[in-house]
N, CA, C and O atoms as a printed pandas DataFrame, in Angstrom:
     atom_number atom_name residue_name chain_id  residue_number  x_coord  y_coord  z_coord
0              1         N          MET        A               1   93.855  120.106  102.615
1              2        CA          MET        A               1   95.173  120.215  101.658
2              3         C          MET        A               1   95.289  119.418  100.693
3              4         O          MET        A               1   95.399  118.244  101.045
4              5         N          HIS        A               2   95.310  119.624   99.505
5              6        CA          HIS        A               2   94.805  119.231   98.128
6              7         C          HIS        A               2   96.305  119.024   97.852
7              8         O          HIS        A               2   97.116  119.897   98.163
8              9         N          VAL        A               3   96.744  117.650   97.157
9             10        CA          VAL        A               3   97.928  117.246   96.878
10            11         C          VAL        A               3   97.559  116.941   95.197
11            12         O          VAL        A               3   96.575  116.263   94.899
12            13         N          GLN        A               4   98.365  117.459   94.282
13            14        CA          GLN        A               4   98.322  117.351   92.967
14            15         C          GLN        A               4   99.680  116.901   92.393
15            16         O          GLN        A               4  100.731  117.523   92.545
16            17         N          ILE        A               5   99.515  115.586   91.621
17            18        CA          ILE        A               5  100.656  114.867   91.459
18            19         C          ILE        A               5  100.994  115.007   90.083
19            20         O          ILE        A               5  100.067  114.670   89.346
20            21         N          ASN        A               6  102.188  115.457   89.403
21            22        CA          ASN        A               6  102.412  115.727   88.115
22            23         C          ASN        A               6  103.655  114.876   87.763
23            24         O          ASN        A               6  104.697  115.019   88.402
24            25         N          THR        A               7  103.525  113.801   86.530
25            26        CA          THR        A               7  104.961  113.185   86.279
26            27         C          THR        A               7  105.306  113.538   84.895
27            28         O          THR        A               7  104.450  113.954   84.114
28            29         N          ASP        A               8  106.644  113.369   84.546
29            30        CA          ASP        A               8  106.866  113.546   83.210
30            31         C          ASP        A               8  106.971  112.404   82.593
31            32         O          ASP        A               8  107.098  111.462   83.376
32            33         N          ALA        A               9  106.967  112.041   81.152
33            34        CA          ALA        A               9  106.788  110.768   80.415
34            35         C          ALA        A               9  107.760  109.884   80.702
35            36         O          ALA        A               9  107.599  108.843   80.063
36            37         N          ASN        A              10  108.783  109.874   81.462
37            38        CA          ASN        A              10  109.620  108.575   81.810
38            39         C          ASN        A              10  109.214  108.221   83.276
39            40         O          ASN        A              10  109.779  107.298   83.863
40            41         N          ILE        A              11  108.213  108.976   83.871
41            42        CA          ILE        A              11  107.669  108.340   85.075
42            43         C          ILE        A              11  106.514  107.940   85.318
43            44         O          ILE        A              11  105.601  108.763   85.367
44            45         N          ASP        A              12  106.229  106.314   85.570
45            46        CA          ASP        A              12  104.795  105.811   85.342
46            47         C          ASP        A              12  104.250  106.463   86.678
47            48         O          ASP        A              12  104.772  106.177   87.756
48            49         N          GLY        A              13  103.267  107.281   86.590
49            50        CA          GLY        A              13  102.490  107.830   87.859
50            51         C          GLY        A              13  101.131  106.747   87.837
51            52         O          GLY        A              13   99.992  107.073   87.500
52            53         N          ASN        A              14  101.528  105.504   88.246
53            54        CA          ASN        A              14  100.610  104.416   88.656
54            55         C          ASN        A              14   99.989  104.868   90.109
55            56         O          ASN        A              14  100.536  105.620   90.915
56            57         N          GLU        A              15   98.868  104.304   90.227
57            58        CA          GLU        A              15   98.061  104.409   91.500
58            59         C          GLU        A              15   98.767  103.696   92.875
59            60         O          GLU        A              15   98.207  103.879   93.956
60            61         N          THR        A              16   99.849  102.986   92.819
61            62        CA          THR        A              16  100.669  102.714   93.899
62            63         C          THR        A              16  101.523  104.041   94.382
63            64         O          THR        A              16  101.470  104.538   95.507
64            65         N          LEU        A              17  102.341  104.511   93.245
65            66        CA          LEU        A              17  103.109  105.793   93.277
66            67         C          LEU        A              17  102.293  106.996   93.961
67            68         O          LEU        A              17  102.774  107.668   94.873
68            69         N          ARG        A              18  101.003  107.203   93.426
69            70        CA          ARG        A              18  100.027  108.328   93.709
70            71         C          ARG        A              18   99.843  108.193   94.957
71            72         O          ARG        A              18   99.787  109.224   95.628
72            73         N          LYS        A              19   99.710  107.007   95.556
73            74        CA          LYS        A              19   99.025  106.749   96.975
74            75         C          LYS        A              19  100.271  106.940   98.031
75            76         O          LYS        A              19  100.241  107.463   99.145
76            77         N          HIS        A              20  101.336  106.368   97.351
77            78        CA          HIS        A              20  102.736  106.664   98.364
78            79         C          HIS        A              20  103.138  108.168   98.487
79            80         O          HIS        A              20  103.598  108.657   99.520
80            81         N          VAL        A              21  102.923  108.830   97.364
81            82        CA          VAL        A              21  103.089  110.534   97.575
82            83         C          VAL        A              21  102.030  111.166   98.208
83            84         O          VAL        A              21  102.356  112.198   98.794
84            85         N          ASP        A              22  100.893  110.866   98.266
85            86        CA          ASP        A              22   99.783  111.515   98.885
86            87         C          ASP        A              22   99.746  111.128  100.563
87            88         O          ASP        A              22   99.295  111.875  101.432
88            89         N          THR        A              23  100.261  109.941  100.758
89            90        CA          THR        A              23  100.495  109.410  102.053
90            91         C          THR        A              23  101.717  110.140  102.551
91            92         O          THR        A              23  101.616  110.706  103.640
92            93         N          VAL        A              24  103.026  110.210  101.800
93            94        CA          VAL        A              24  103.853  110.708  102.429
94            95         C          VAL        A              24  103.991  112.227  102.809
95            96         O          VAL        A              24  104.667  112.703  103.721
96            97         N          VAL        A              25  103.179  112.891  101.882
97            98        CA          VAL        A              25  103.047  114.590  101.960
98            99         C          VAL        A              25  101.856  114.798  103.247
99           100         O          VAL        A              25  101.949  115.635  104.144
100          101         N          THR        A              26  100.918  113.968  103.099
101          102        CA          THR        A              26   99.860  114.303  104.181
102          103         C          THR        A              26  100.302  113.978  105.469
103          104         O          THR        A              26   99.816  114.552  106.443
104          105         N          THR        A              27  101.262  113.033  105.596
105          106        CA          THR        A              27  101.571  112.598  107.184
106          107         C          THR        A              27  102.713  113.867  107.482
107          108         O          THR        A              27  102.791  114.346  108.613
108          109         N          ALA        A              28  103.616  114.379  106.316
109          110        CA          ALA        A              28  104.764  115.307  106.922
110          111         C          ALA        A              28  104.146  116.462  107.066
111          112         O          ALA        A              28  104.614  117.093  108.013
112          113         N          LEU        A              29  103.044  117.149  106.363
113          114        CA          LEU        A              29  102.593  118.221  106.587
114          115         C          LEU        A              29  101.128  118.338  107.331
115          116         O          LEU        A              29  100.441  119.357  107.409
116          117         N          GLU        A              30  100.836  117.071  107.840
117          118        CA          GLU        A              30   99.481  117.472  108.629
118          119         C          GLU        A              30   99.355  118.324  109.683
119          120         O          GLU        A              30   98.312  118.922  109.950
120          121         N          ARG        A              31  100.435  118.409  110.330
121          122        CA          ARG        A              31  100.418  119.380  111.554
122          123         C          ARG        A              31  100.351  120.691  111.473
123          124         O          ARG        A              31  100.060  121.443  112.404
124          125         N          PHE        A              32  100.666  121.060  110.159
125          126        CA          PHE        A              32  100.267  122.477  109.661
126          127         C          PHE        A              32   98.836  122.999  109.613
127          128         O          PHE        A              32   98.439  124.158  109.739
128          129         N          GLY        A              33   98.194  121.944  109.414
129          130        CA          GLY        A              33   96.539  122.175  109.318
130          131         C          GLY        A              33   96.150  122.743  108.163
131          132         O          GLY        A              33   96.523  122.274  107.088
132          133         N          ASN        A              34   95.194  124.037  108.257
133          134        CA          ASN        A              34   94.763  124.608  106.969
134          135         C          ASN        A              34   95.770  125.464  106.447
135          136         O          ASN        A              34   95.479  125.730  105.281
136          137         N          ARG        A              35   96.897  126.048  106.824
137          138        CA          ARG        A              35   97.771  126.815  106.646
138          139         C          ARG        A              35   98.458  126.501  105.233
139          140         O          ARG        A              35   98.884  127.359  104.460
140          141         N          VAL        A              36   98.494  124.894  105.008
141          142        CA          VAL        A              36   98.934  124.640  103.754
142          143         C          VAL        A              36   97.711  124.452  102.975
143          144         O          VAL        A              36   96.885  123.701  103.492
144          145         N          THR        A              37   97.404  124.987  101.808
145          146        CA          THR        A              37   96.053  124.771  101.058
146          147         C          THR        A              37   96.508  123.762   99.993
147          148         O          THR        A              37   95.593  122.989   99.709
148          149         N          ARG        A              38   97.746  123.518   99.261
149          150        CA          ARG        A              38   97.815  122.793   98.328
150          151         C          ARG        A              38   99.283  122.477   98.185
151          152         O          ARG        A              38  100.121  123.351   98.408
152          153         N          VAL        A              39   99.661  121.111   97.775
153          154        CA          VAL        A              39  100.700  121.031   97.407
154          155         C          VAL        A              39  101.101  120.285   96.224
155          156         O          VAL        A              39  100.736  119.113   96.129
156          157         N          GLU        A              40  101.772  120.794   95.356
157          158        CA          GLU        A              40  102.112  120.339   93.775
158          159         C          GLU        A              40  103.320  119.420   94.122
159          160         O          GLU        A              40  104.203  119.610   94.959
160          161         N          VAL        A              41  103.135  118.359   93.255
161          162        CA          VAL        A              41  104.285  117.205   93.336
162          163         C          VAL        A              41  104.774  117.187   91.925
163          164         O          VAL        A              41  103.890  117.125   91.071
164          165         N          HIS        A              42  106.141  117.233   91.476
165          166        CA          HIS        A              42  106.498  117.010   90.089
166          167         C          HIS        A              42  107.487  115.852   90.419
167          168         O          HIS        A              42  108.234  115.867   91.397
168          169         N          LEU        A              43  107.419  114.901   89.551
169          170        CA          LEU        A              43  108.102  114.063   89.585
170          171         C          LEU        A              43  108.717  113.768   88.382
171          172         O          LEU        A              43  107.988  113.666   87.396
172          173         N          SER        A              44  110.297  113.560   88.222
173          174        CA          SER        A              44  110.982  113.417   86.912
174          175         C          SER        A              44  112.060  112.651   86.830
175          176         O          SER        A              44  112.779  112.516   87.820
176          177         N          ASP        A              45  112.289  112.150   85.874
177          178        CA          ASP        A              45  113.780  111.284   85.438
178          179         C          ASP        A              45  114.276  112.251   84.713
179          180         O          ASP        A              45  113.606  112.805   83.841
180          181         N          GLU        A              46  115.623  112.601   85.009
181          182        CA          GLU        A              46  116.533  113.684   84.559
182          183         C          GLU        A              46  117.070  113.097   83.191
183          184         O          GLU        A              46  117.371  113.723   82.174
184          185         N          SER        A              47  117.118  111.629   83.442
185          186        CA          SER        A              47  118.130  111.172   82.201
186          187         C          SER        A              47  117.090  110.556   81.288
187          188         O          SER        A              47  117.044  111.042   80.158
188          189         N          SER        A              48  116.312  109.652   81.550
189          190        CA          SER        A              48  115.289  108.999   80.745
190          191         C          SER        A              48  115.181  107.260   81.123
191          192         O          SER        A              48  116.038  106.605   81.716
192          193         N          SER        A              49  114.216  106.899   80.728
193          194        CA          SER        A              49  114.437  105.446   80.843
194          195         C          SER        A              49  115.406  104.546   80.107
195          196         O          SER        A              49  115.676  103.430   80.550
196          197         N          ALA        A              50  115.859  104.951   79.146
197          198        CA          ALA        A              50  116.772  104.393   78.132
198          199         C          ALA        A              50  118.083  104.406   78.963
199          200         O          ALA        A              50  118.737  103.368   78.874
200          201         N          LYS        A              51  118.480  105.171   79.582
201          202        CA          LYS        A              51  119.886  105.753   80.023
202          203         C          LYS        A              51  119.919  106.101   81.678
203          204         O          LYS        A              51  119.740  107.251   82.078
204          205         N          SER        A              52  120.129  105.156   82.436
205          206        CA          SER        A              52  119.930  105.658   83.909
206          207         C          SER        A              52  121.198  105.982   84.543
207          208         O          SER        A              52  122.309  105.543   84.246
208          209         N          ARG        A              53  120.871  106.846   85.497
209          210        CA          ARG        A              53  122.205  107.426   85.880
210          211         C          ARG        A              53  121.867  107.259   87.612
211          212         O          ARG        A              53  120.730  107.017   88.017
212          213         N          LYS        A              54  122.860  107.404   88.376
213          214        CA          LYS        A              54  122.801  107.061   90.071
214          215         C          LYS        A              54  121.877  107.993   90.476
215          216         O          LYS        A              54  120.928  107.526   91.107
216          217         N          ASP        A              55  121.889  109.389   90.259
217          218        CA          ASP        A              55  120.882  110.243   90.958
218          219         C          ASP        A              55  119.977  110.847   89.865
219          220         O          ASP        A              55  120.132  112.057   89.696
220          221         N          ASP        A              56  119.131  110.276   89.151
221          222        CA          ASP        A              56  118.472  111.044   87.964
222          223         C          ASP        A              56  117.092  111.104   87.990
223          224         O          ASP        A              56  116.410  111.461   87.029
224          225         N          LYS        A              57  116.461  110.600   89.577
225          226        CA          LYS        A              57  115.237  110.751   89.663
226          227         C          LYS        A              57  114.811  112.027   90.630
227          228         O          LYS        A              57  115.456  112.266   91.651
228          229         N          ARG        A              58  113.890  112.674   90.305
229          230        CA          ARG        A              58  113.737  114.137   91.002
230          231         C          ARG        A              58  112.376  114.341   91.488
231          232         O          ARG        A              58  111.427  113.873   90.859
232          233         N          CYS        A              59  112.211  115.020   92.587
233          234        CA          CYS        A              59  110.766  115.131   93.172
234          235         C          CYS        A              59  111.017  116.657   93.441
235          236         O          CYS        A              59  111.960  117.079   94.111
236          237         N          LEU        A              60  110.174  117.341   92.911
237          238        CA          LEU        A              60  110.125  118.945   93.147
238          239         C          LEU        A              60  108.430  119.220   93.839
239          240         O          LEU        A              60  107.362  118.938   93.295
240          241         N          MET        A              61  108.657  119.857   95.196
241          242        CA          MET        A              61  107.462  119.886   96.071
242          243         C          MET        A              61  107.061  121.536   96.058
243          244         O          MET        A              61  107.883  122.356   96.466
244          245         N          GLU        A              62  106.062  121.849   95.680
245          246        CA          GLU        A              62  105.743  123.214   96.036
246          247         C          GLU        A              62  104.552  123.481   96.952
247          248         O          GLU        A              62  103.484  123.121   96.456
248          249         N          ALA        A              63  104.486  123.934   97.963
249          250        CA          ALA        A              63  103.469  124.174   98.863
250          251         C          ALA        A              63  103.029  125.427   98.891
251          252         O          ALA        A              63  103.806  126.368   99.050
252          253         N          ARG        A              64  101.498  125.606   98.714
253          254        CA          ARG        A              64  100.876  126.868   98.619
254          255         C          ARG        A              64  100.416  127.188  100.110
255          256         O          ARG        A              64   99.699  126.460  100.796
256          257         N          LEU        A              65  100.916  128.309  100.452
257          258        CA          LEU        A              65  100.262  128.658  101.991
258          259         C          LEU        A              65   99.172  129.795  101.842
259          260         O          LEU        A              65   99.290  130.710  101.027
260          261         N          ALA        A              66   98.103  129.655  102.700
261          262        CA          ALA        A              66   97.260  130.731  102.827
262          263         C          ALA        A              66   97.913  132.238  103.268
263          264         O          ALA        A              66   98.466  132.405  104.355
264          265         N          GLY        A              67   97.794  133.068  102.476
265          266        CA          GLY        A              67   98.218  134.457  102.843
266          267         C          GLY        A              67   99.876  134.578  102.598
267          268         O          GLY        A              67  100.409  135.531  103.166
268          269         N          LEU        A              68  100.737  133.695  101.802
269          270        CA          LEU        A              68  101.990  133.965  101.715
270          271         C          LEU        A              68  102.233  133.256  100.289
271          272         O          LEU        A              68  101.425  132.644   99.591
272          273         N          ARG        A              69  103.544  133.516  100.083
273          274        CA          ARG        A              69  104.195  133.143   98.614
274          275         C          ARG        A              69  104.351  131.572   98.610
275          276         O          ARG        A              69  104.581  131.076   99.713
276          277         N          PRO        A              70  104.272  130.839   97.684
277          278        CA          PRO        A              70  104.695  129.500   97.577
278          279         C          PRO        A              70  105.935  129.026   98.124
279          280         O          PRO        A              70  106.846  129.831   97.928
280          281         N          ILE        A              71  106.314  127.875   98.812
281          282        CA          ILE        A              71  107.677  127.143   98.845
282          283         C          ILE        A              71  107.949  126.390   98.360
283          284         O          ILE        A              71  107.204  125.413   98.443
284          285         N          ALA        A              72  109.025  126.286   97.620
285          286        CA          ALA        A              72  109.260  124.981   96.804
286          287         C          ALA        A              72  110.660  124.490   97.198
287          288         O          ALA        A              72  111.621  125.199   97.499
288          289         N          VAL        A              73  110.598  123.000   97.138
289          290        CA          VAL        A              73  111.984  122.306   97.620
290          291         C          VAL        A              73  112.172  121.140   96.449
291          292         O          VAL        A              73  111.332  120.793   95.618
292          293         N          SER        A              74  113.404  120.683   96.614
293          294        CA          SER        A              74  113.442  119.672   95.672
294          295         C          SER        A              74  114.534  118.517   96.250
295          296         O          SER        A              74  115.329  118.735   97.165
296          297         N          HIS        A              75  114.393  117.176   95.481
297          298        CA          HIS        A              75  115.473  116.280   96.220
298          299         C          HIS        A              75  115.583  115.403   95.106
299          300         O          HIS        A              75  114.597  115.118   94.426
300          301         N          GLN        A              76  116.784  114.933   94.863
301          302        CA          GLN        A              76  117.102  114.105   93.696
302          303         C          GLN        A              76  118.048  112.972   94.058
303          304         O          GLN        A              76  119.113  113.225   94.622
304          305         N          THR        A              77  117.719  111.827   93.774
305          306        CA          THR        A              77  118.393  110.350   93.801
306          307         C          THR        A              77  117.865  109.441   93.244
307          308         O          THR        A              77  116.826  109.637   92.614
308          309         N          GLY        A              78  118.483  108.105   93.334
309          310        CA          GLY        A              78  118.401  106.998   92.194
310          311         C          GLY        A              78  117.143  106.553   92.195
311          312         O          GLY        A              78  116.796  105.893   91.216
312          313         N          ASP        A              79  116.181  106.797   93.264
313          314        CA          ASP        A              79  114.915  105.967   93.598
314          315         C          ASP        A              79  113.945  107.131   93.608
315          316         O          ASP        A              79  114.232  108.218   94.109
316          317         N          ILE        A              80  112.625  106.819   92.954
317          318        CA          ILE        A              80  111.544  108.055   92.993
318          319         C          ILE        A              80  110.982  108.117   94.379
319          320         O          ILE        A              80  110.843  109.215   94.918
320          321         N          ARG        A              81  110.642  106.980   95.004
321          322        CA          ARG        A              81  110.114  106.854   96.316
322          323         C          ARG        A              81  110.948  107.762   97.156
323          324         O          ARG        A              81  110.482  108.758   97.709
324          325         N          GLN        A              82  112.202  107.387   97.235
325          326        CA          GLN        A              82  113.282  108.279   98.104
326          327         C          GLN        A              82  113.268  109.790   97.820
327          328         O          GLN        A              82  113.323  110.685   98.663
328          329         N          ALA        A              83  113.183  109.919   96.468
329          330        CA          ALA        A              83  113.076  111.505   95.987
330          331         C          ALA        A              83  112.108  112.179   96.810
331          332         O          ALA        A              83  112.290  113.276   97.338
332          333         N          VAL        A              84  111.035  111.448   96.899
333          334        CA          VAL        A              84  109.474  111.805   97.274
334          335         C          VAL        A              84  109.798  112.161   98.730
335          336         O          VAL        A              84  109.585  113.298   99.151
336          337         N          ASP        A              85  110.389  111.046   99.615
337          338        CA          ASP        A              85  110.604  111.148  101.022
338          339         C          ASP        A              85  111.292  112.072  101.160
339          340         O          ASP        A              85  110.863  112.997  101.849
340          341         N          GLY        A              86  112.727  112.176  100.505
341          342        CA          GLY        A              86  113.533  113.239  100.987
342          343         C          GLY        A              86  112.765  114.887  100.864
343          344         O          GLY        A              86  112.721  115.706  101.782
344          345         N          ALA        A              87  112.220  115.062   99.504
345          346        CA          ALA        A              87  111.503  116.341   99.198
346          347         C          ALA        A              87  110.411  116.687  100.475
347          348         O          ALA        A              87  110.352  117.762  101.071
348          349         N          ALA        A              88  109.634  115.576  100.707
349          350        CA          ALA        A              88  108.844  115.776  101.888
350          351         C          ALA        A              88  109.415  116.326  103.243
351          352         O          ALA        A              88  109.007  117.318  103.846
352          353         N          GLU        A              89  110.604  115.350  103.661
353          354        CA          GLU        A              89  111.159  116.147  104.671
354          355         C          GLU        A              89  111.812  117.590  104.693
355          356         O          GLU        A              89  111.708  118.375  105.636
356          357         N          LYS        A              90  112.470  117.814  103.566
357          358        CA          LYS        A              90  112.929  119.218  103.525
358          359         C          LYS        A              90  111.689  120.247  103.529
359          360         O          LYS        A              90  111.792  121.325  104.114
360          361         N          LEU        A              91  110.560  119.887  102.880
361          362        CA          LEU        A              91  109.581  120.876  102.871
362          363         C          LEU        A              91  108.903  120.803  104.335
363          364         O          LEU        A              91  108.393  121.847  104.742
364          365         N          GLU        A              92  108.867  119.956  104.945
365          366        CA          GLU        A              92  108.407  119.813  106.491
366          367         C          GLU        A              92  109.346  120.831  107.309
367          368         O          GLU        A              92  108.878  121.760  107.967
368          369         N          LYS        A              93  110.686  120.566  107.201
369          370        CA          LYS        A              93  111.503  121.359  107.775
370          371         C          LYS        A              93  111.481  122.947  107.547
371          372         O          LYS        A              93  111.713  123.736  108.462
372          373         N          ILE        A              94  111.203  123.306  106.333
373          374        CA          ILE        A              94  111.265  124.652  105.776
374          375         C          ILE        A              94  109.913  125.334  105.923
375          376         O          ILE        A              94  109.798  126.540  105.702
376          377         N          LEU        A              95  108.737  124.456  106.350
377          378        CA          LEU        A              95  107.689  125.149  106.741
378          379         C          LEU        A              95  107.620  125.376  108.203
379          380         O          LEU        A              95  107.172  126.400  108.720
380          381         N          ASP        A              96  108.164  124.199  108.926
381          382        CA          ASP        A              96  108.391  124.654  110.138
382          383         C          ASP        A              96  109.145  125.774  110.603
383          384         O          ASP        A              96  108.770  126.457  111.557
384          385         N          ARG        A              97  110.046  125.956  110.055
385          386        CA          ARG        A              97  111.032  127.312  110.145
386          387         C          ARG        A              97  110.176  128.483  110.016
387          388         O          ARG        A              97  110.083  129.286  110.945
388          389         N          THR        A              98  109.419  128.658  108.699
389          390        CA          THR        A              98  108.988  129.899  108.147
390          391         C          THR        A              98  107.879  130.221  108.993
391          392         O          THR        A              98  107.689  131.327  109.498
392          393         N          LEU        A              99  106.881  128.827  109.178
393          394        CA          LEU        A              99  105.606  129.215  110.059
394          395         C          LEU        A              99  105.995  129.442  111.558
395          396         O          LEU        A              99  105.190  129.988  112.312
396          397         N          GLY        A             100  106.963  129.114  111.903
397          398        CA          GLY        A             100  107.399  129.469  113.193
398          399         C          GLY        A             100  108.004  130.805  113.438
399          400         O          GLY        A             100  107.823  131.514  114.428
400          401         N          ARG        A             101  108.825  131.078  112.294
401          402        CA          ARG        A             101  108.997  132.735  112.493
402          403         C          ARG        A             101  108.128  133.717  112.376
403          404         O          ARG        A             101  108.169  134.791  112.977
404          405         N          LEU        A             102  107.075  133.250  111.352
405          406        CA          LEU        A             102  106.070  134.231  111.426
406          407         C          LEU        A             102  105.085  134.060  112.646
407          408         O          LEU        A             102  104.506  135.079  113.024
408          409         N          SER        A             103  104.861  132.984  113.238
409          410        CA          SER        A             103  104.171  133.085  114.536
410          411         C          SER        A             103  105.013  133.709  115.561
411          412         O          SER        A             103  104.396  134.164  116.525
412          413         N          ASP        A             104  106.409  133.842  115.563
413          414        CA          ASP        A             104  106.954  134.515  116.564
414          415         C          ASP        A             104  107.018  135.943  116.311
415          416         O          ASP        A             104  107.074  136.659  117.311
416          417         N          VAL        A             105  107.020  136.444  115.276
417          418        CA          VAL        A             105  106.955  137.830  114.735
418          419         C          VAL        A             105  105.341  138.265  115.324
419          420         O          VAL        A             105  105.123  139.174  116.124
420          421         N          ARG        A             106  104.426  137.470  114.776
421          422        CA          ARG        A             106  102.829  137.914  115.372
422          423         C          ARG        A             106  102.933  137.898  116.767
423          424         O          ARG        A             106  102.414  138.873  117.312
424          425         N          HIS        A             107  103.466  137.050  117.522
425          426        CA          HIS        A             107  103.251  136.955  119.059
426          427         C          HIS        A             107  104.139  138.241  119.624
427          428         O          HIS        A             107  103.780  138.682  120.716
428          429         N          ALA        A             108  105.101  138.782  119.066
429          430        CA          ALA        A             108  105.912  139.819  119.654
430          431         C          ALA        A             108  105.272  141.007  119.355
431          432         O          ALA        A             108  105.501  141.994  120.054
432          433         N          ALA        A             109  104.390  141.074  118.286
433          434        CA          ALA        A             109  103.408  142.249  117.698
434          435         C          ALA        A             109  102.393  142.483  118.934
435          436         O          ALA        A             109  102.060  143.608  119.306
436          437         N          ASP        A             110  101.950  141.298  119.514
437          438        CA          ASP        A             110  100.830  141.243  120.461
438          439         C          ASP        A             110  101.375  141.552  121.720
439          440         O          ASP        A             110  100.522  142.025  122.471
440          441         N          VAL        A             111  102.691  141.435  122.303
441          442        CA          VAL        A             111  103.000  141.801  123.323
442          443         C          VAL        A             111  103.297  143.098  123.702
443          444         O          VAL        A             111  104.114  143.713  123.016
444          445         N          LYS        A             112  102.699  143.727  124.836
445          446        CA          LYS        A             112  102.438  145.060  125.057
446          447         C          LYS        A             112  103.484  145.460  126.122
447          448         O          LYS        A             112  103.291  144.893  127.197
448          449         N          ILE        A             113  104.467  146.235  126.090
449          450        CA          ILE        A             113  105.360  146.895  126.825
450          451         C          ILE        A             113  105.045  148.137  127.708
451          452         O          ILE        A             113  104.963  149.275  127.246
452          453         N          ASP        A             114  104.925  147.914  128.630
453          454        CA          ASP        A             114  104.944  149.411  129.725
454          455         C          ASP        A             114  105.868  150.069  129.853
455          456         O          ASP        A             114  106.816  149.706  130.550
456          457         N          VAL        A             115  105.844  151.052  129.304
457          458        CA          VAL        A             115  107.220  152.099  129.340
458          459         C          VAL        A             115  106.782  153.022  130.309
459          460         O          VAL        A             115  105.630  153.451  130.243
460          461         N          PRO        A             116  107.710  153.461  131.388
461          462        CA          PRO        A             116  107.397  154.392  132.319
462          463         C          PRO        A             116  107.213  155.987  131.603
463          464         O          PRO        A             116  108.057  156.224  130.738
464          465         N          ASP        A             117  106.304  156.986  131.847
465          466        CA          ASP        A             117  106.362  158.111  131.630
466          467         C          ASP        A             117  107.550  158.937  132.006
467          468         O          ASP        A             117  107.556  159.198  133.209
468          469         N          GLU        A             118  108.556  159.425  131.332
469          470        CA          GLU        A             118  109.644  159.979  131.889
470          471         C          GLU        A             118  109.592  161.596  131.589
471          472         O          GLU        A             118  110.459  162.443  131.804
472          473         N          SER        A             119  108.421  161.719  131.081
473          474        CA          SER        A             119  108.383  163.419  130.873
474          475         C          SER        A             119  108.633  164.123  132.149
475          476         O          SER        A             119  108.373  163.533  133.198
476          477         N          PRO        A             120  109.158  165.444  132.168
477          478        CA          PRO        A             120  109.313  166.226  133.314
478          479         C          PRO        A             120  108.132  166.731  133.967
479          480         O          PRO        A             120  107.236  167.267  133.315
480          481         N          LYS        A             121  108.077  166.585  135.254
481          482        CA          LYS        A             121  106.929  166.707  136.132
482          483         C          LYS        A             121  107.107  168.314  136.732
483          484         O          LYS        A             121  108.182  168.769  137.123
484          485         N          GLU        A             122  106.162  168.858  136.717
485          486        CA          GLU        A             122  106.121  170.098  137.323
486          487         C          GLU        A             122  106.126  170.211  138.718
487          488         O          GLU        A             122  105.311  169.482  139.284
488          489         N          VAL        A             123  106.946  171.053  139.554
489          490        CA          VAL        A             123  107.140  170.967  141.002
490          491         C          VAL        A             123  106.282  172.243  141.343
491          492         O          VAL        A             123  106.142  172.599  142.513
């Protein structure tokens, strides 16, 4: 799984932050194996560094899944690391639900049900 990190002009995308994002994303999504091919992480400061608000740090995560449409989530809070943690948690939950349902549908399609032949019999 490839993790791509993008920051806006108001977020310092230093190596420490990049390692944190990579560790959080990899840990949260490792159980999905090769089903998740890439995760794009967009970090932004909604207000700017000059004027800070309580919940102005935003993390948007978009997971690219093999053979499926991308899934995106976001989390907004006052701290960029908490925003990353919250978005990763949301993404893990929605992937678990989405891939679990897909697995259930595929499993149901593989189950064969024997239906007795009820056609009239000649006497």
